[in-house]
N, C-alpha and C positions, 0 to 999 in steps of 0.2 A: 141645097138638098144633097144628102149623102147617098151614095149607092153602096149597097152591101151585097157581096157575092155569097150565095149559099147554095151548095149543090149544083154549081154551074149556072144558077139563075141569078139575075140581078133584080133586087127589089129596092124601092125608094124608102128612105127613112127621113121624114121631115123633122128638123130640129126646131123647137119653139124659139121665137125671136127673143133676144135678151131685152128685158124691160129695164132700162137704165133708171127711170123715175122710181119704179118700185124698189130697186136696189138702193138708191139714194135715200128714199123715204124710210128705209129700215135701218137707219144709223144706230149702231150699237157699240159694243166694246171695241170691235175691230174697225169700225167706221165712225167718223164724226163729221159734223157739218161745221164749217168755219166760215165766218163772214169777214171780208176784207174791205177796208175803206178805199175809196177812189185814190189812185196814184200810190197805193201801198205796194211795196215790193214783196212778192211771195216766193221768189226764187232768184238767186244770183248765179250767173254763169260761173262754173267751176266748183260750186258747192256740191257735196254729195247729197243725194236725196233718197229717202227710204219710203216715200209715199207715192201713191198715184192720185192725182188731183182731177176731179170731174167738175166742170163748170156748170152749175145748176141755173144760174141767172146772171145776166150781165156779160161782160167780155173781158179779155185781157190783151195787153199789148206786148208783143214779143220783140226784143231787141238783142242784137249780137254785137259785141264790141270786138273790133278787129285790131 
């Protein structure tokens, strides 16, 4: 909840919650849904990345090579 001061008074302004599923369901020009196979590499350490990835279903394994 955010508090906004107006004329010395504080009032509450409730922000609606972000609906991730609605956002992902609205895949369009700027968003796309991609399916990956099990054990497929989606990102390699050191690569530059230009996208934000949201996992809709399943899971990923994170590994760091030292």
